[in-house]
TIMI-999525 format. One record per residue (C-alpha): x negated, y, z negated; residue in three letters. Coordinates in nm, 4 decimals, padded with zeros to 6 digits. Layout:
<<X, Y, Z>, Ala>
...
This chain:
<<01.9669, 04.7777, -12.7196>, Met>
<<01.8279, 04.4438, -12.6083>, Asn>
<<01.4558, 04.5080, -12.5669>, Ser>
<<01.4111, 04.2182, -12.3271>, Gln>
<<01.6282, 04.3567, -12.0523>, Cys>
<<01.6894, 04.7161, -12.1565>, Gly>
<<02.0722, 04.7051, -12.1667>, Trp>
<<02.2407, 04.9775, -12.3714>, Ser>
<<02.5883, 05.1198, -12.4060>, Asn>
<<02.5028, 05.3591, -12.1259>, Asp>
<<02.5557, 05.1505, -11.8117>, Leu>
<<02.3182, 05.3577, -11.6015>, Val>
<<02.0453, 05.5336, -11.7972>, Ser>
<<01.8422, 05.2259, -11.8938>, Asp>
<<01.8495, 05.0484, -11.5587>, Ile>
<<01.5272, 05.2073, -11.4284>, Pro>
<<01.3471, 05.1008, -11.7472>, Arg>
<<01.4171, 04.7295, -11.7126>, Trp>
<<01.3719, 04.7452, -11.3364>, Ala>
<<01.0285, 04.9016, -11.3887>, Ile>
<<00.9465, 04.6397, -11.6517>, Ser>
<<01.0220, 04.3613, -11.4056>, Arg>
<<00.8285, 04.5425, -11.1351>, Gly>
<<00.5239, 04.5650, -11.3621>, Ala>
<<00.5354, 04.1922, -11.4296>, Lys>
<<00.5652, 04.1145, -11.0597>, Leu>
<<00.2840, 04.3575, -10.9802>, Ala>
<<00.0529, 04.1652, -11.2133>, Ser>
<<00.0650, 03.8585, -10.9894>, Leu>
<<-00.1713, 03.9557, -10.7037>, Pro>
<<-00.4246, 04.1012, -10.9482>, Leu>
<<-00.4439, 03.7715, -11.1317>, Gly>
<<-00.4850, 03.5767, -10.8083>, Val>
<<-00.7561, 03.8135, -10.6848>, Ala>
<<-00.9489, 03.7642, -11.0077>, Gly>
<<-00.9206, 03.3868, -10.9886>, Arg>
<<-01.0285, 03.3898, -10.6232>, Ala>
<<-01.3419, 03.5868, -10.7158>, Thr>
<<-01.4228, 03.3392, -10.9916>, Ile>
<<-01.3603, 03.0530, -10.7463>, Gly>
<<-01.6053, 03.2022, -10.4971>, Leu>
<<-01.8656, 03.2199, -10.7718>, Gly>
<<-01.8073, 02.8551, -10.8590>, Lys>
<<-01.8512, 02.7506, -10.4954>, Arg>
<<-02.1745, 02.9469, -10.4728>, Ile>
<<-02.2775, 02.7680, -10.7914>, Gly>
<<-02.2361, 02.4329, -10.6228>, Gly>
<<-01.8909, 02.3098, -10.7281>, Arg>
<<-01.6961, 02.1248, -10.4547>, Pro>
<<-01.4650, 02.3516, -10.2534>, Ala>
<<-01.1719, 02.1078, -10.2862>, Glu>
<<-01.1978, 02.1086, -10.6654>, Leu>
<<-01.2208, 02.4875, -10.6807>, Val>
<<-00.9210, 02.5222, -10.4460>, Ala>
<<-00.7199, 02.2803, -10.6610>, Ser>
<<-00.7973, 02.4812, -10.9753>, Glu>
<<-00.7028, 02.8071, -10.8007>, Leu>
<<-00.3773, 02.6512, -10.6847>, Gln>
<<-00.2875, 02.5219, -11.0303>, Ala>
<<-00.3712, 02.8469, -11.2122>, Arg>
<<-00.1864, 03.0582, -10.9557>, Thr>
<<00.1171, 02.8339, -10.9918>, Ala>
<<00.0991, 02.8603, -11.3704>, Glu>
<<00.0992, 03.2406, -11.3623>, Gln>
<<00.3620, 03.2627, -11.0903>, Leu>
<<00.6028, 03.0305, -11.2664>, Phe>
<<00.5439, 03.2001, -11.6007>, Arg>
<<00.6299, 03.5434, -11.4601>, Val>
<<00.9346, 03.4138, -11.2717>, Leu>
<<01.0433, 03.2432, -11.5932>, Gly>
<<01.0490, 03.5780, -11.7745>, Glu>
<<01.2658, 03.7539, -11.5185>, Leu>
<<01.6159, 03.7567, -11.3782>, Lys>
<<01.7728, 03.9754, -11.1107>, Gly>
<<01.6051, 03.9241, -10.7748>, Gly>
<<01.3353, 03.7012, -10.9222>, Ala>
<<01.5996, 03.4680, -11.0593>, Met>
<<01.7898, 03.4661, -10.7294>, Lys>
<<01.4667, 03.3897, -10.5470>, Phe>
<<01.3717, 03.1236, -10.7997>, Gly>
<<01.7078, 02.9525, -10.7598>, Gln>
<<01.6770, 02.9557, -10.3802>, Ala>
<<01.3213, 02.8244, -10.3991>, Leu>
<<01.4084, 02.5564, -10.6541>, Ser>
<<01.5611, 02.3305, -10.3914>, Val>
<<01.2205, 02.3048, -10.2221>, Phe>
<<01.0226, 02.2037, -10.5315>, Glu>
<<01.0554, 01.8360, -10.4409>, Ala>
<<00.8043, 01.9026, -10.1620>, Ala>
<<00.5397, 02.0242, -10.4094>, Leu>
<<00.2825, 01.7944, -10.5705>, Pro>
<<00.4132, 01.6745, -10.9063>, Glu>
<<00.1454, 01.8559, -11.1048>, Asp>
<<00.2843, 02.1823, -10.9633>, Leu>
<<00.6502, 02.0853, -10.9373>, Ala>
<<00.6708, 01.9921, -11.3062>, Gly>
<<00.5694, 02.3362, -11.4401>, Pro>
<<00.7957, 02.5033, -11.1836>, Tyr>
<<01.0977, 02.3027, -11.2958>, Arg>
<<01.0208, 02.3930, -11.6577>, Ala>
<<00.9892, 02.7640, -11.5737>, Ala>
<<01.3129, 02.7665, -11.3748>, Leu>
<<01.4998, 02.5870, -11.6528>, Thr>
<<01.3719, 02.8445, -11.9013>, Lys>
<<01.4747, 03.1242, -11.6660>, Leu>
<<01.8286, 02.9882, -11.6269>, Gln>
<<01.8824, 02.9055, -11.9931>, Glu>
<<01.7092, 03.1974, -12.1640>, Ala>
<<01.8121, 03.4984, -11.9557>, Ala>
<<01.9046, 03.7740, -12.2056>, Pro>
<<02.2797, 03.8369, -12.2080>, Pro>
<<02.4645, 04.1665, -12.1960>, Met>
<<02.5493, 04.2975, -12.5433>, Pro>
<<02.9188, 04.2567, -12.6394>, Pro>
<<02.9771, 04.6331, -12.6116>, Ala>
<<02.8618, 04.6286, -12.2501>, Met>
<<03.0694, 04.3175, -12.1778>, Val>
<<03.3779, 04.5059, -12.2935>, Arg>
<<03.2902, 04.8066, -12.0747>, Lys>
<<03.2475, 04.5848, -11.7685>, Val>
<<03.5830, 04.4211, -11.8443>, Leu>
<<03.7475, 04.7633, -11.8823>, Thr>
<<03.5985, 04.8848, -11.5545>, Asn>
<<03.7006, 04.5672, -11.3720>, Gly>
<<04.0312, 04.4668, -11.5308>, Leu>
<<04.1540, 04.7932, -11.6816>, Gly>
<<04.1797, 04.9278, -12.0370>, Pro>
<<04.4384, 04.6631, -12.1313>, Asp>
<<04.2192, 04.3732, -12.0138>, Trp>
<<04.2537, 04.1888, -12.3453>, Ser>
<<04.6252, 04.1368, -12.2771>, Gln>
<<04.5339, 03.9185, -11.9780>, Leu>
<<04.3754, 03.6616, -12.2092>, Phe>
<<04.4890, 03.4532, -12.5037>, Leu>
<<04.1241, 03.4129, -12.6050>, Thr>
<<03.7941, 03.5507, -12.4768>, Phe>
<<03.4493, 03.4377, -12.5926>, Asp>
<<03.2032, 03.7291, -12.6131>, Asp>
<<02.9132, 03.4848, -12.5892>, Arg>
<<02.8218, 03.4000, -12.2287>, Pro>
<<02.8556, 03.0358, -12.1298>, Ala>
<<02.6042, 03.0814, -11.8469>, Ala>
<<02.3759, 03.3490, -11.7015>, Ala>
<<02.3000, 03.4010, -11.3345>, Ala>
<<02.0959, 03.6401, -11.1219>, Ser>
<<02.3556, 03.9166, -11.0886>, Ile>
<<02.5959, 03.8371, -11.3680>, Gly>
<<02.7051, 03.6098, -11.6491>, Gln>
<<03.0017, 03.3797, -11.7112>, Val>
<<03.2300, 03.3794, -12.0156>, His>
<<03.4805, 03.1161, -12.1157>, Arg>
<<03.8328, 03.2352, -12.1874>, Ala>
<<04.1984, 03.1335, -12.1949>, Thr>
<<04.4233, 03.3100, -11.9431>, Trp>
<<04.7615, 03.4411, -12.0505>, Ala>
<<04.9376, 03.1355, -11.9021>, Asp>
<<04.7230, 02.8977, -12.1093>, Gly>
<<04.4717, 02.7952, -11.8431>, Arg>
<<04.1047, 02.7666, -11.9358>, Asp>
<<03.9178, 03.0096, -11.7129>, Val>
<<03.5662, 03.1210, -11.6268>, Ala>
<<03.5190, 03.4993, -11.6240>, Val>
<<03.2249, 03.6061, -11.4087>, Lys>
<<03.1002, 03.9548, -11.4929>, Leu>
<<02.8499, 04.1479, -11.2849>, Gln>
<<02.5552, 04.3235, -11.4469>, Tyr>
<<02.5796, 04.7028, -11.3988>, Pro>
<<02.3176, 04.8180, -11.1496>, Gly>
<<02.2629, 04.4622, -11.0264>, Ala>
<<02.2437, 04.5633, -10.6593>, Gly>
<<01.9536, 04.8118, -10.6714>, Pro>
<<01.7631, 04.5914, -10.9164>, Ala>
<<01.8111, 04.2855, -10.6966>, Leu>
<<01.6795, 04.4635, -10.3877>, Leu>
<<01.3865, 04.6087, -10.5833>, Ser>
<<01.2804, 04.2640, -10.7050>, Asp>
<<01.3117, 04.1060, -10.3609>, Leu>
<<01.1077, 04.3875, -10.2043>, Asn>
<<00.8359, 04.3267, -10.4641>, Gln>
<<00.8401, 03.9526, -10.3991>, Leu>
<<00.8184, 04.0098, -10.0225>, Ala>
<<00.4963, 04.2068, -10.0717>, Arg>
<<00.3484, 03.9201, -10.2702>, Phe>
<<00.4651, 03.6415, -10.0409>, Ser>
<<00.1057, 03.5414, -09.9638>, Arg>
<<00.0729, 03.4093, -10.3176>, Leu>
<<00.3015, 03.1203, -10.2334>, Phe>
<<00.0609, 03.0113, -09.9607>, Ala>
<<-00.1961, 02.9509, -10.2358>, Val>
<<00.0412, 02.7020, -10.3977>, Ile>
<<00.1666, 02.5443, -10.0765>, Asn>
<<-00.0044, 02.6452, -09.7493>, Pro>
<<00.3015, 02.5452, -09.5478>, Gly>
<<00.5493, 02.7492, -09.7487>, Leu>
<<00.6489, 03.0745, -09.5786>, Asp>
<<00.8863, 03.2578, -09.8124>, Val>
<<00.9260, 03.5749, -09.6049>, Lys>
<<01.2254, 03.4467, -09.4021>, Pro>
<<01.3899, 03.3283, -09.7234>, Leu>
<<01.3470, 03.6675, -09.8922>, Ile>
<<01.4682, 03.8489, -09.5788>, Thr>
<<01.7799, 03.6341, -09.5710>, Glu>
<<01.8461, 03.6871, -09.9428>, Leu>
<<01.8173, 04.0652, -09.8974>, Lys>
<<02.0568, 04.0579, -09.6035>, Ala>
<<02.3207, 03.8883, -09.8207>, Arg>
<<02.2938, 04.1086, -10.1292>, Val>
<<02.5972, 04.3162, -10.0329>, Ala>
<<02.8112, 04.0054, -09.9882>, Glu>
<<02.7030, 03.8511, -10.3191>, Glu>
<<02.7835, 04.1736, -10.5032>, Leu>
<<03.1358, 04.1831, -10.3569>, Asp>
<<03.3396, 03.9672, -10.5938>, Tyr>
<<03.6572, 04.0265, -10.3914>, Ser>
<<03.4873, 03.8808, -10.0848>, Leu>
<<03.3651, 03.5878, -10.2960>, Glu>
<<03.7201, 03.5369, -10.4246>, Ala>
<<03.8495, 03.5198, -10.0671>, Thr>
<<03.5854, 03.2617, -09.9740>, Ser>
<<03.6541, 03.0520, -10.2825>, Gln>
<<04.0302, 03.0664, -10.2256>, Ala>
<<03.9780, 02.9483, -09.8670>, Thr>
<<03.7700, 02.6530, -09.9857>, Phe>
<<04.0179, 02.5763, -10.2656>, Ala>
<<04.3076, 02.5613, -10.0187>, Ala>
<<04.1105, 02.3402, -09.7793>, Ala>
<<04.0170, 02.0914, -10.0550>, Tyr>
<<04.3345, 02.1089, -10.2599>, Asp>
<<04.4174, 01.7573, -10.3795>, Gly>
<<04.0968, 01.6111, -10.2346>, Asp>
<<03.9998, 01.2833, -10.4064>, Pro>
<<03.6271, 01.3626, -10.3944>, Asp>
<<03.5777, 01.7420, -10.4090>, Ile>
<<03.7099, 01.9963, -10.6599>, Leu>
<<03.7030, 02.3692, -10.5866>, Val>
<<03.8245, 02.5756, -10.8849>, Pro>
<<04.1161, 02.8019, -10.7941>, Lys>
<<04.0837, 03.1801, -10.8116>, Val>
<<04.2980, 03.3309, -11.0884>, Val>
<<04.2138, 03.7023, -11.0579>, His>
<<03.9506, 03.9260, -10.8994>, Asp>
<<03.8536, 04.2905, -10.9168>, Ser>
<<03.5461, 04.5117, -10.9085>, Ala>
<<03.2738, 04.3502, -11.1159>, Gly>
<<03.4937, 04.0685, -11.2515>, Ala>
<<03.6058, 03.7356, -11.1056>, Leu>
<<03.8321, 03.4930, -11.2937>, Val>
<<03.8572, 03.1303, -11.1799>, Thr>
<<03.9738, 02.8043, -11.3324>, Glu>
<<03.7242, 02.6582, -11.5795>, Trp>
<<03.5436, 02.3397, -11.4746>, Thr>
<<03.3581, 02.0997, -11.7011>, Asp>
<<03.1293, 01.8238, -11.5796>, Gly>
<<02.7647, 01.7224, -11.5702>, Thr>
<<02.5439, 01.9713, -11.3826>, Pro>
<<02.3371, 01.8259, -11.1005>, Leu>
<<02.0297, 01.9641, -11.2763>, Ser>
<<02.1030, 01.7296, -11.5678>, Gln>
<<02.1633, 01.4356, -11.3366>, Ile>
<<01.8295, 01.5102, -11.1689>, Ile>
<<01.6606, 01.4934, -11.5107>, Arg>
<<01.8357, 01.1947, -11.6655>, Glu>
<<02.1196, 01.0631, -11.4483>, Gly>
<<02.1838, 00.6976, -11.3725>, Thr>
<<02.1312, 00.5591, -11.0239>, Lys>
<<02.5076, 00.5401, -10.9796>, Glu>
<<02.5453, 00.9085, -11.0717>, Gln>
<<02.2584, 01.0119, -10.8439>, Arg>
<<02.3930, 00.8187, -10.5456>, Asp>
<<02.7505, 00.9382, -10.5977>, Arg>
<<02.6484, 01.3014, -10.6434>, Ala>
<<02.4210, 01.2894, -10.3375>, Gly>
<<02.6879, 01.1420, -10.1116>, Leu>
<<02.9554, 01.3938, -10.2159>, Leu>
<<02.7037, 01.6788, -10.1972>, Phe>
<<02.6402, 01.5947, -09.8296>, Val>
<<03.0106, 01.5394, -09.7643>, Arg>
<<03.0991, 01.8833, -09.8996>, Phe>
<<02.8234, 02.0748, -09.7195>, Leu>
<<02.8959, 01.9195, -09.3807>, Phe>
<<03.2763, 01.9070, -09.4055>, Ser>
<<03.3119, 02.2710, -09.5149>, Gly>
<<03.2775, 02.4252, -09.1671>, Pro>
<<03.5324, 02.1815, -09.0210>, Ala>
<<03.7849, 02.2064, -09.3055>, Arg>
<<03.7454, 02.5662, -09.4234>, Ala>
<<03.5562, 02.7376, -09.1415>, Gly>
<<03.2872, 02.8154, -09.3995>, Leu>
<<02.9487, 02.6709, -09.4966>, Leu>
<<02.8583, 02.6920, -09.8661>, His>
<<02.5189, 02.8595, -09.8410>, Ala>
<<02.3807, 02.8323, -10.1943>, Asp>
<<02.3092, 02.4615, -10.2457>, Pro>
<<02.0981, 02.4718, -10.5603>, His>
<<02.1842, 02.2199, -10.8355>, Pro>
<<02.3291, 02.4787, -11.0740>, Gly>
<<02.6332, 02.5206, -10.8473>, Asn>
<<02.7502, 02.1584, -10.8647>, Phe>
<<02.9054, 01.9417, -11.1389>, Arg>
<<02.9809, 01.5699, -11.1358>, Leu>
<<03.3130, 01.5162, -11.3129>, Leu>
<<03.4015, 01.2177, -11.5294>, Asp>
<<03.6540, 01.1022, -11.2676>, Asp>
<<03.3788, 01.0829, -11.0020>, Gly>
<<03.4643, 01.4027, -10.8159>, Arg>
<<03.2099, 01.6717, -10.7354>, Leu>
<<03.3013, 02.0230, -10.8503>, Ala>
<<03.1496, 02.3085, -10.6496>, Val>
<<03.0988, 02.6538, -10.8003>, Leu>
<<02.9831, 02.9984, -10.6846>, Asp>
<<03.0949, 03.1129, -10.3407>, Tyr>
<<02.9024, 03.4393, -10.3223>, Gly>
<<02.6920, 03.3128, -10.0321>, Ala>
<<02.8739, 03.1538, -09.7381>, Val>
<<02.8214, 03.1271, -09.3645>, Asn>
<<03.1337, 03.1965, -09.1625>, Arg>
<<03.1748, 02.9268, -08.8968>, Leu>
<<03.5388, 02.9504, -08.7814>, Pro>
<<03.4884, 02.6896, -08.5087>, Thr>
<<03.2830, 02.4569, -08.7288>, Gly>
<<02.9186, 02.3601, -08.7003>, Leu>
<<02.7731, 02.4265, -08.3521>, Pro>
<<02.8200, 02.1169, -08.1362>, Glu>
<<02.4705, 02.1409, -07.9816>, Pro>
<<02.3206, 02.0418, -08.3192>, Ile>
<<02.4924, 01.7032, -08.3109>, Gly>
<<02.4159, 01.6568, -07.9419>, Gln>
<<02.0445, 01.7257, -07.9919>, Leu>
<<02.0302, 01.4897, -08.2900>, Val>
<<02.1957, 01.2171, -08.0826>, Arg>
<<01.9581, 01.2705, -07.7898>, Leu>
<<01.6552, 01.2640, -08.0210>, Ala>
<<01.7625, 00.9387, -08.1855>, Leu>
<<01.8044, 00.7903, -07.8378>, Gln>
<<01.4483, 00.8947, -07.7510>, Gly>
<<01.5534, 01.1164, -07.4582>, Arg>
<<01.2623, 01.3586, -07.4775>, Ala>
<<01.3317, 01.5564, -07.1588>, Asp>
<<01.6960, 01.6108, -07.2533>, Asp>
<<01.5956, 01.7199, -07.6046>, Val>
<<01.3551, 01.9787, -07.4632>, Leu>
<<01.6205, 02.1033, -07.2203>, Thr>
<<01.8644, 02.1416, -07.5079>, Gly>
<<01.6041, 02.3152, -07.7236>, Phe>
<<01.5417, 02.5694, -07.4492>, Arg>
<<01.9124, 02.6250, -07.3886>, Ala>
<<01.9731, 02.6990, -07.7584>, Glu>
<<01.6663, 02.9215, -07.7912>, Gly>
<<01.4575, 02.6898, -08.0099>, Phe>
<<01.1665, 02.7086, -07.7636>, Val>
<<01.0328, 03.0511, -07.6774>, Arg>
<<01.0415, 03.1188, -07.3031>, Pro>
<<00.6712, 03.2082, -07.2870>, Glu>
<<00.5591, 02.8683, -07.4185>, Phe>
<<00.5083, 02.5602, -07.2037>, Asp>
<<00.5568, 02.2703, -07.4451>, Val>
<<00.5438, 01.8973, -07.3889>, Asp>
<<00.8761, 01.7125, -07.4154>, Ala>
<<00.7152, 01.4131, -07.5846>, Gly>
<<00.5502, 01.6365, -07.8436>, Ala>
<<00.8847, 01.7979, -07.9252>, Val>
<<01.0419, 01.4553, -07.9734>, Leu>
<<00.7510, 01.3459, -08.1944>, Asp>
<<00.7984, 01.6623, -08.3986>, Tyr>
<<01.1705, 01.6172, -08.4728>, Val>
<<01.2108, 01.2375, -08.4866>, Thr>
<<01.0606, 01.1824, -08.8358>, Pro>
<<01.2949, 01.4461, -08.9762>, Met>
<<01.5916, 01.2421, -08.8540>, Leu>
<<01.4920, 00.9283, -09.0432>, Glu>
<<01.7721, 00.9775, -09.3009>, Pro>
<<02.0372, 00.9169, -09.0330>, Ile>
<<01.8603, 00.6580, -08.8188>, Arg>
<<01.9894, 00.3744, -09.0400>, Ser>
<<02.3229, 00.3221, -09.2112>, Glu>
<<02.1722, 00.4024, -09.5517>, Thr>
<<01.8742, 00.6084, -09.6607>, Phe>
<<01.6945, 00.6650, -09.9893>, His>
<<01.5820, 01.0270, -10.0316>, Phe>
<<01.2617, 01.0518, -10.2356>, Thr>
<<01.0157, 01.3204, -10.3334>, Arg>
<<00.7383, 01.1143, -10.1722>, Ala>
<<00.9192, 01.1153, -09.8368>, Trp>
<<00.9731, 01.4913, -09.8491>, Leu>
<<00.6122, 01.5592, -09.9509>, Arg>
<<00.4919, 01.3475, -09.6599>, His>
<<00.7120, 01.5395, -09.4170>, Glu>
<<00.6106, 01.8756, -09.5620>, Ala>
<<00.2432, 01.7832, -09.5356>, Ala>
<<00.2873, 01.6652, -09.1750>, Arg>
<<00.4337, 01.9968, -09.0670>, Val>
<<00.2192, 02.2186, -09.2896>, Ala>
<<-00.1258, 02.0747, -09.2119>, Asp>
<<-00.2868, 02.3339, -08.9807>, Pro>
<<-00.4881, 02.0552, -08.8173>, Arg>
<<-00.1825, 01.8514, -08.7187>, Ser>
<<-00.0104, 01.8549, -08.3765>, Pro>
<<00.3209, 01.9082, -08.5585>, Ala>
<<00.1922, 02.2300, -08.7145>, Asn>
<<00.0635, 02.3601, -08.3806>, Ala>
<<00.3929, 02.2841, -08.2094>, Leu>
<<00.5951, 02.4329, -08.4952>, Gly>
<<00.4312, 02.7696, -08.4368>, Arg>
<<00.5629, 02.7635, -08.0792>, Gln>
<<00.9208, 02.6922, -08.1786>, Leu>
<<01.1809, 02.9526, -08.2621>, Asn>
<<01.4791, 02.9659, -08.4981>, Leu>
<<01.7672, 03.1613, -08.3394>, Pro>
<<01.9522, 03.3912, -08.5819>, Pro>
<<02.2771, 03.1947, -08.5461>, Thr>
<<02.1026, 02.8850, -08.6835>, Tyr>
<<01.9030, 03.0535, -08.9614>, Leu>
<<02.1434, 02.9980, -09.2490>, Leu>
<<02.2445, 02.6506, -09.1290>, Ile>
<<01.8753, 02.5600, -09.1204>, His>
<<01.8130, 02.6923, -09.4728>, Arg>
<<02.1155, 02.5127, -09.6165>, Val>
<<02.0077, 02.1892, -09.4494>, Thr>
<<01.6538, 02.2146, -09.5837>, Leu>
<<01.7828, 02.3131, -09.9266>, Gly>
<<02.0279, 02.0247, -09.9252>, Gly>
<<01.7508, 01.7797, -09.8387>, Ile>
<<01.5479, 01.9200, -10.1275>, Gly>
<<01.8339, 01.8559, -10.3715>, Val>
<<01.8862, 01.5027, -10.2364>, Leu>
<<01.5169, 01.4276, -10.2893>, Cys>
<<01.5346, 01.5640, -10.6426>, Gln>
<<01.8290, 01.3349, -10.7067>, Leu>
<<01.6590, 01.0383, -10.5408>, Gly>
<<01.9995, 00.9659, -10.3861>, Ala>
<<02.0630, 00.6569, -10.1724>, Glu>
<<02.3874, 00.6306, -09.9746>, Ala>
<<02.5494, 00.5967, -09.6311>, Arg>
<<02.4616, 00.9443, -09.5095>, Phe>
<<02.4781, 00.8561, -09.1389>, Arg>
<<02.8525, 00.7935, -09.1672>, Ala>
<<02.8980, 01.1484, -09.3006>, Glu>
<<02.7160, 01.2886, -08.9966>, Met>
<<02.9285, 01.0823, -08.7609>, Glu>
<<03.2409, 01.2145, -08.9292>, Arg>
<<03.1555, 01.5815, -08.9691>, Trp>
<<02.8794, 01.6785, -08.7226>, Leu>
<<03.0308, 01.7631, -08.3821>, Pro>
<<02.8512, 01.6008, -08.0909>, Gly>
<<02.6828, 01.3303, -08.2998>, Phe>
<<02.9525, 01.0632, -08.3241>, Ala>
<<02.8425, 00.9031, -07.9967>, Ala>
<<02.4880, 00.8538, -08.1294>, Ala>
<<02.3338, 00.5187, -08.0512>, Asp>
<<01.9962, 00.5147, -08.2293>, Ala>
<<01.7412, 00.2749, -08.0888>, Thr>
């Protein structure tokens, strides 16, 4: 048995043990923060500046939080992956340790033992599963939050990726996310403007979909058909799917995470442009929005195409992106404050009980639209940190107005994907003609005439 995660040949009996182990690690987080807060109070009483004490508390809380997340998978890994796209908004002294912890989490997650791999394959593909492959590598090529990927050769000679789901992944995932929801206040210590509760709620709501590999296969096949032969985007074709196992064509390439660390400017700009093109063209071409835009799901190929992996989380938009989004963006860039407020109310972005100023609403949204005001834009961590600070500062007008705005359920996932996508672009430091992509793929925006 692997002592790190508690897997054994019995697919069920050990699950509570490793779930409890993760729960104990998560439960240690608020105790550590409470202790540091008490020490911080003592330091302030002793005469140390409040700002310095707060900075130390923030740094030590971040250190513990990232260390614990780095030791876990399951729901903590899923949450860490979702949160990773926002790290560009953190100060570098906090973002650096977080990136290191997430990398450790993704690269060092303990794999299933070979005996369990074979049982999962038997359950998913049948007792004669080995006849479906010419070769199968028992060693996982990658580990994820609810499963791991093996490289193999299909019976027809194609190189394939075999995605296998951890037994008991569903209950463990929900248990971890419930724990993290209870400790969501900890993230406010690190970044006062970061509210993780909506993110955790949304992740929990999509657990059932992510566990359904047949549903994921359908989504991936839809994307693959829509982008078949595309000169810029590659979606690996689905080869076979069944309970707990998904087989797709194998894809090589340079992960976006590697390009973020050490890519050339040309690679960063190319990856950023195609990343935006894929996210915004998906609803129009496939009726689906890829809803998991963290760097681990994207590869830049040697021929310049962007390969997109993992379709467990999608937003179904059969008529494409909502046209009011593009219309409101166009009106905001034209400075038409009254029309923007009218549109916000019509779409439910302004709560009926609040009387807000049209000019204040325009001032709130206009800086966020800077990336598409000009023909080209350079996404940077500094820009994102400035925007995050503007909205998060409780003393700012933007923060006060933000608390009066509302995010309708139909826009929730679109909003998260957009924010996550911006986070990835800022990590890449990408510079490209992003406005042209909006004009092409965002309904209602093409007539924009920014002034």
